[in-house]
N, C-alpha and C positions, 0 to 999 in steps of 0.2 A: 504494500500500500504506500510506503514511503517513497519507493522508486517511482510509482505511478504519479504520486503527488509532485515529486520533483520534476518529472517529465512534463507534467501539465504546466507547471510554473515556467519552465524554460520555453515551451512552445508558446505560451501566452505572451511572454516577454518578446519573443521573436515576432509574433504577429502584431504586437503593438508597435515595435520598431519598424515593421514593414511599411508603415504609413508615414514615416518621418522624412523620407526622401533625402538622406544625407549624402555627402559627396565622397566618392572613393574611385579607385581605378580597377576594382575587382571585376573580372570579365570571364566568368565560367562559360556563358553561352557562346562566347567567341572562341573557345578552345577548339583547336583542330584535333580531330581523332582519325585514326587509321583503321581500327578494328571493325567499325560498323559496316562499311560497304566495301572494304578492301581499297578504299579511296580516301584521299585527304578531304574530309568534310568538316564543317562546323558542327558543334554539338547540337544545335537547334534543328539541324537537317536530318537527324537520325531518329527513326521511330522506334527507339529501344531504350532500355534502362542501361546506361553506361556511366561508369565513374572513372575519373582520371586522377591519378596521384601525380601531381606536377613535379617537375625537377626541384622546385623549392621545398616541397614536402619531403621528397626523397632525401635531399641533401640535409635538411635540418633534423630529420628523425635519427640519422646516424644508426640505422638498424643493424644489429648483428645478424638477424635472420629476416627472411622475407615476410614471415607472419606478422612481424611488428608493423609492417607497412599495410598489408592486405586487411588486417583487422581494424583499420581505420575506416573501411569502406562499408556503407550501409548494405545489408544483405549478405555480407561475407564474413565467415568465421573460419579461420585456418588454425586448428589446434596443433601445437607442437607435441610430438610424442618422443622427443629427445633428439638432440644433436642434428637439427634440421630435418629429421624425419617428421612427416606430417600427415594429417588427414585434411579433409576439406568439407565445407558446407556452404553451398551457394544454391538457394532454392531447393535444397535437399537436406535431409538429416546428416549429421556428422558421420562420415564413413570413409572407407578406403576405395570406393567404387570408381570405375572408369566413366564418370559422368561429367568430366571437365576436360577442357582442352587447353594446354599450356603452349604458348607461342613465344617466339623471339622474333620481333619485327615482322610479324605476320606469318611466319613459317613454324609448323609444329616442331617441338624439340624432340619428340618421340613419334614412333609409328603408331597409327591407330590399329587396335587389335593387340598391341603390346603395352597397354597402359601400365604406368607405375604410379602408385599413390605418392611416391617420393620423388616425382619428376622434377620438382623445383630445386632439389639438391643439385641438379645438373645445370643450374644457372650460376654464373659468377656474380655474386651480390655487389661487387665493386664495379660492375659494368651495367648498372641500372641508371638510366637517365630519367625515365618516367614509366608509369604502368597504366594500362587501360584494362578495365574489368568490364566486360560485356556480360550482362546477366540474362539468363533465359536461353532457350535453344537457338543456336546459330548454325545448325547443320546445313541450312540452305546455301551458305557460302563456304563453311569450313569443314563440313562433313561430319563423320562419326565422332562421338564423345563430347561434342559441343552442346551439352544438354543443360546442366545447371548453370554453366557459364564458361566464358573464354577469358583467360588471363594472358594479356599480350605485354611482354617485357620489351620496352624500347631501350636499346643500348645507347651508350654515350656516342654523340656525334663527333666528327672532326671539329676541333675548335677553330676559331678565326685566327688566333695567335698561338704561338708555341706555349705549351704548359708542361710543367713537370712537378710532381708532388710525391711526398712520402707520408703515409698515415700509420700511426701506431695507436692501438687501444688495448686495454686490459681491464678485467674486473676482479672482484674479490672472491670469486668462486672458480678460479682456475682458467679463465678464458683469456687468450691473448691473440692479437692479430696484427699483421703488417701488410700494407698494400703500397704498391708503387704504380703510379699512373703517369702516362706521358701522351701528349697530343702534339703532332708535328704537321702543320698544314703546309701545302705548297700551291703553286699556281693552278694545278689541275686536280687537286684533291687533298691527299695527305694521309697520315697514319694516326691511329689511336691505339694505345696499348694499355691494358689494365691487368695487373697481376696481384695476387694476394696469397698469403699463407696464414692459416689460423690453426690454433691448437687448444684443446680443452683437456685438462688433467685435474684429478682429485676434486671433482665436483661434489655437490651435495649428495647426489645419489651414488651409491657404490657401483663400481664397474660401469662407468659412463664416459670414458675418455673418447675423444675423436680428434681427427685432424683432416684438413682439406687444403689442397693447393689448386689454384685456378689461374688461368691465363686467357685473355681475350685480345685478339688482334684484328683491327679493321683497317682496310686500305681502300680509299676512294680514289678514282682516277677518271679523267675525261679523255675519251679517244678523239672525239671531234665535237663540234657544236651540237650535233644531234644525238650522239651516242655517248652515254656515260655509264659507269659501272662501279661496283664495289665488291670487295671480298672480305669475308669474316672467317676467323678460326677461333674455336672455343675448345678448351681442354680442362677437364675436371678430374682430379685424383682425390678420392674421398674414402675414408675408413672410419668406422665407428664400432665400438663395443655395443652390443644390443642388451640393454638392461631389461627391457620388457616392462610390463605394468605391475602394479602392486595389487595383492588381494585385499579383502576387506579388513582383515586383522592388522596387516602391516600398515595400511593406509590410515586407519584410525589410531593406531599406536604411534604414528609418525616414525615408523621404522623404515629407514631408507636403504636397508640392506637388500640384497638380491640373491636369488638362487643361482644366478648365472656366473660362470667363470671362464667361459670359452666362446660364447655366441658372438657373432660379428656380422657386419655387412660391409662390403667393399665395392666401390663403383669407379670404373674408369670410363669416361665419356668424352668422345671426340666428335666435333661437328665442323665441317667446312662448307662454306656457301659462296657461290658465285652469282652475282646479280648483274644483269644487263638491262638497260632501259634506252629505247630508241624513240625519239620524238619525230614523227613523220611531219607534223605541222602543229599549230597551236591547238588543234582539236582532236588529235589522234596520237596515241602513245602505245607502244608494245613493251611489256616487261617480261623478263625471263629470270627465274630463280632455279638454280641447280644446286642440290645439296647432297653431301655424303655424311652419313652418321656411322660411327663405330661405338658400340656400347657393350661393356662387360660388367656383370654384377655377380659377385661370389658371395655366398652366405652360409652361415650356420645359424639359421633363424630361430628365435625364441618361439614364434608362433607355430612351429612344426613339432614342438615337444609335446608328446602325449603319454599318458599313464599306461601302466600294465597292471596285472594282478599282483606283481611284486612291488612293494612300496619303495624299494631301493633301486629299482631298475625302470628306466623310461626309454622311450624310443624317439628318434628324431631323424634329421637328414642334413647332409651337406650338399649344396647344389651350386651350379654355375649356369647362368643364363646370359647368352651373348647374341648380338645381332649386328648385321651390316645392312645399311639402307642406301638406296639411290633414289633421289627424289627430283622430279621436274615439275615446276608450276609455271605455266605461261598464261598471260592474259593480255587482252587488247581492250583499250578504252577509247570510246568515241564521245565527244561532246558536241551534240547537235544544238547549237545555240538558237537557230531559227525555229526549231521544234521544241525548245525549252526542255530538252531531254538529254540524259546521259545513259550510256549503254556500256556494260562490261561483259565480256565473254572470256571465260577461262577454262583451262584444262589442267588436270593434276594426275600424276602417276607416281606412286610410291612402290618400289620393289624391294622387299626386305627378306633376307635369309637369316633364320634364327635357329639356335641350337640350345637345348636344355639337357643337362645331365645331373642326376641326383643319386646319392648313395645313402642307404640306411646307415644309421649309427645307433649303437647301444649306449645309453647314457646312464651313468652310475651316480647315485645320490647318497650323500652322507646324512642320514636323518638326524644325527646328533647336532649338526651345525646347520642343517636345512639348506644344503647347497649341492648343486650338481658339480661333482669334483673332476670328472674326466669322461671321455667318450672313446669308443673303439668301434672299428668296423667289424661286423660279424665274421666268423670264421668261414662261413659259406659266402657265396657271391652276394655282395652288398648292393649291387646296382639295382635301383628301383625304377629309374626313369632315364631314358636316353632316346631323344628324338630330334629331328630337325624339321623345320617348316619353311615353306616359301610363301610369303604373303604378298599379294598384289592388290593394290587399291587404285583403280582407275576412276576418274570422275570428270564430269563436265559441269560447269555452273554458269549461270546468267544472272546479271543484276540490271534492272531497268529503273531509272529515276525520271519522273516527269513532274515539272512544276505546273500544276493546274492553274494557279494564279500566284500573285505575290505572297499570299499567306499560306496556301495549301500545297503540299508536296505529296506525291504518290511514290511509293518505293516497293518494288516486288523483286524477289529473287527465287531461283529454284536450282537444285543440284541433283544430279544423278550419280550415285555411287555404286560401284561394282567391286565387291570383295571376293577374292578367291584364296582359300587356304589349302595348300598342298602339304599334307602331313605324312611323314614317314617315321614309323616307330621302329627303332633298331632292336627292340626286344621282341621276343616271341609271345610275351604275355602283355596284358593291358590293352589299351586302345588300339584297334587295328588301324593300319595306314589308311588314309582317307583323303577325299577331295571335297571340301565344303564350299558352298557358294552362297553369298548373300548380296541382294541388290535392293536399292530403295531410291524413290524420289522424295525429296524433302523441300517443301515450299515455304516461303515466308512472304507476307504481304503487310504493308503498313502505310499509315498516313501521318503527316505532321501538320500542325496549324500553328502559325506564329504571327502575332500582331503586337507591335509595341514591345513592352517589357515581359510579356508572358506568352506561353505556348503550351501545346498539348500534343499527345500522340496516341495512336492505337496500333497494335499489331497482332497478327495471328501467325504462329510459327509451329513447325514440327521438327522433331529430332529423332535420330535413328542410331542405335548402337548395336552392332553385331556382337555376339559373345567373344570375349577375349580368348586368345589362343590358350593361355594358361587356365582358363575356366572350363574349356571343353576337352582339352587333351591332357587330362590328369590320369596318369597311369595307375594310381592307387584306387581311386573311385571315380567313375566317370559320370558326371551329372548330365541330365538331359536339359539343355538350355535352348530357349528361343530368343530371337532378337528382341531388344527392348525398343518400344515405340512411345513417343511423347507428343502431346499436343498442348500448346500454350496460348492462352488468351491474356492480353495485357493492355492496360491503359495507364497513361501517366501525364503529368503536367509539371511545368516549371514557371518560376517567376524570378525576375531580377530587376533591381534598381541600383542606384549608385552605392548603396550600402549593404544590400541584402541579396542573397541567392537562396532560393528554396526549390526543392524538387520532391515529387512524390510519385510512386509507381505502385499499381495494384495488379496482381497476377493470379491466374489459376493454371497450374500445370498438372495435367492428367497423364499418368504413366500406366502402361500395360506391359506385362511380362518383365517387370523390373527384377534385376538380379540382386539378391541380398546374401550376405554371408551369415551362415548359421553355425554356431558352435555345437559340435556333437558331444555325446556323453564321454568320449575318451579325450576330449580337449581339442580335437582337430576341427578347423573351420571348413565347411563345404558351402558351395554356392548353389542357390536355387532361385527359380523364378517365383516372385512373390504375388503373382496375379496382377491386380490393379491397385494403384495408389493415387492419392490426390494431394496436391501441395498448394496451399493458399497463402498469400502473403501481401504485406504492405511494406514498402521500403521508402525511407524518407531521409532527406538531407536538408539542414538549415545552416546557413552561414551568415554571420553578422559582423561587419567591420565596424566595431564600436567607435574606434578612432583610428587615425593612421598607425598607431602603435599597438592597438588592442583588438584581438579578433576572437570570436566565439564560434565554435563549430559543433554541430550535433548530427551524428549519423545513427540511424536506428532501423530496426526491422521487427515486425510482428508476423509470426507465421503459425500455421497449423498443418502438420503432415499426418495423414492417416491411411491405414489400410482399407481398401474398398472390398477386396475379395482375396483373402490370404489364409493359407493353412500351413502352419509350421510344426513339423514333428508331431502331426496328429492333432494339433490344437488350432481351432479356428479363431483367428484374431481379427477377423473382418469387423470393421467399425472402430477398432482400437487406434490410438495414436501410435505412430512409428516411434521406436526407441531412439534415443540420442537426438531428439528433435526439440530444442528449446523454443518456447513461444516468443521469447523476446531477447534481443541482444542490441546493446547500444554502446556508443563511444562518444564522449563529450570532451572536447579539448578547448582550453583557453590559452591563447598565445599572446605574449606581451613583449614588446621591444621598447624599453624605456629610453634607450639610445640606439642608434643604428648598429653599433658593434655588438650589442648584447641582446640575446633572445632567451626567453624563459617560457616554457610550456608545461602545463599541468593537464594530464589526461586521465579520465576515469572510464573504465570499461565495466559493463554489467551484463551478466547472462542469467536468465531466469532458470527455474527448475525444469526438469524434464524426466520422462520415464526412462528407466535403465533397461527395461525388458519389454518384449512384445506383448506380454499379457497385461501390462500397465499396473503391476503390483508393487513395483519398487521405483522410487524416485531419487534423483540427485538434486540437491537444493540450489545448484548454480553457484555463482561467485561474483565478487566485486574486486577489481584490481585497479590500483592507481599507479601512474608513472609520472616522473618529473624529468624534464630535459632542459639543460642550461648550456648555452654556448656563447663564446666570446671571440671576436675577430680582432687581430691587431697586426699591422704591417703585413708580413708574408706568412702569418701563422693563424691557426684556429685551434682553440681548445674547447673541450666540452665535458660535461658531467651528466651522465644519465643514471638516474636512480629508478630502476624498474621494480615493480611491486613494492611501492613505497611503504605500505603498511605491513608488509610481510604476510599477506593473506595466504592461508593454507588452502589449496584447492586442487581439483583435478581438471585438466583440460578436456577430458572425455572419460565418461564412466559408463560401464555397461554391466548387465547381469544375465547370465545364462539361466533362463527360468526352469530348465529341465535338469539342472545339476544342483546338488545340495552342498552346503559347506562354504567356507570362506573363499575357496578357489573358484566358485561360480562368479565372483565379482572381479571386475577389472577396472583399475583406476590408473590413468596416466597422470603423473605428478606434474602440476604446474610449477613454473620457475619460482623459487623463493626470492626474497629481496636480493638484488645485486647492485653494486655500485661500479659503474664503468667510467674510466677516465680515458680520454682520447686527445690526440694531438695530430694536426695536419700541418705539414710544412710545405708551403708553395715555393719550391726552389726557383722555379720560373713561373710567374703568374701573369 
């Protein structure tokens, strides 16, 4: 009740200030976005819910992880589950499911069909200039997995003048990071290099060390007046110990010990991209993007550990998943000024070869200390999975934009996707070798209306997700899965004057054949189609520039996610709310610059309670977290102090309960970060 009262007061204050017409240079509606139509368009021209984390926000947040940025956005919650590993919730409950598409400058960082819930680990956080978050299905342009939302990372551009800087930061819970960034422009383009090294040791949670090395290189060049190009290279080397979650006893005792002593995840990700853009004339442009990806992930995962009848012996697996991708995306753009129309025609082809190999391991537990102490391969053949696949995703897409008059714009797009999985099982047991084929048409249609300082939009969109390769080709137990289909109805409106920006979106997303992860009695998770689900929500953003030095920002979302027709392990949960689906999440930030060189920001995050299980018998109460960020610029240096979780709140970023399993092990709590104090220094050697 106190939270609702506070929210009412804040909204009332903002609505009162909305009528005052004070002066500022705040320009949300003039922001240029790329994600919406694969074109550079103003925010007011896109009939969608999209949020932009500006370069200013990215720079001043000084985020150690991307979740610290994305959680500022209305309708977005990215819970950390340790060392950059993460889940996501955008118009969906919190989950690990492949319902989100992660892009870098408009191109997917991974292959559709090989979704990784931890895909954003493969981003160099020191190469983020801004972020666009497109909410709701975007399959009509981007294809599969663009259901809950699309996160588009915009990397650092080539600067106008030469720059060179070194950044150091560390906190009081074992984290340290060094980054070196250089920008070297020339007459035809230039170079941008961003590299970083980070390390975490002896954190609050036992067995939670990790390290990450990243490098990003961009080269822009102009061949002639009509033909320009750029190349990018990204490499990530990541290793983490896998702590896993806490059970109910350890969570409530604040026992940060773990059973794990050898589980890990290691990722090596490489991406190279060549872009070419040819301008035929002022009204016609052709763009080509060619990309190569190489990705290797080795694991001894905590989530594969399962019990046996012997309390000192468990079973698990060690696996290696790797793929090579060759991607081509070509599009041609026409601007028919006489017809007040724009037309985009594109083609996409992703050819990926993937290999997965996994071995059984016997895990031994010392019950006196409550830890898994060692593991060994069985004396007989330990190979449980060995297969390779060839995944081909061919697509064609069209986007048409028509200005009906000065105020009303029509926007329609449609995409055809053809997925082919060629699966070859190298074992005589398990899933037989097969050829699976999925096709789909996904449309989207929308209108925008803009007049003066306000506007509105409507859209209808559909989304399509074929089963992931790892969901259908599981050599232990093979689930029968159907493609997931989604239909979305959405309306929204915005208002802006010289001091105020306000935006609101209302949506209903209906899902059929959604795939959910269900924990079995032996502790292993299996995927199954959940039947039909419904997702309702309101997302809103209010920003008030109180004075040139003081700004107030409120982002919030109210949602309700429920099962329409679902049976889980013999239990009918139709009509129940989905688990891990908070009704309310908001973020309030007050930023103050008493002098140009000094910035102070106070941020409060609130998440409401939610059901931990599908039967709606157990709830998690939610949490409140506050952060403070202070920065000061002088000469060629910048220093900052970030105090995260200012009040040292004790909370879980995500909590679930297996309703069919008894005891403390049925509960799973991912520990939220305790209070940490980060000191940082950036030295602009050349500014």
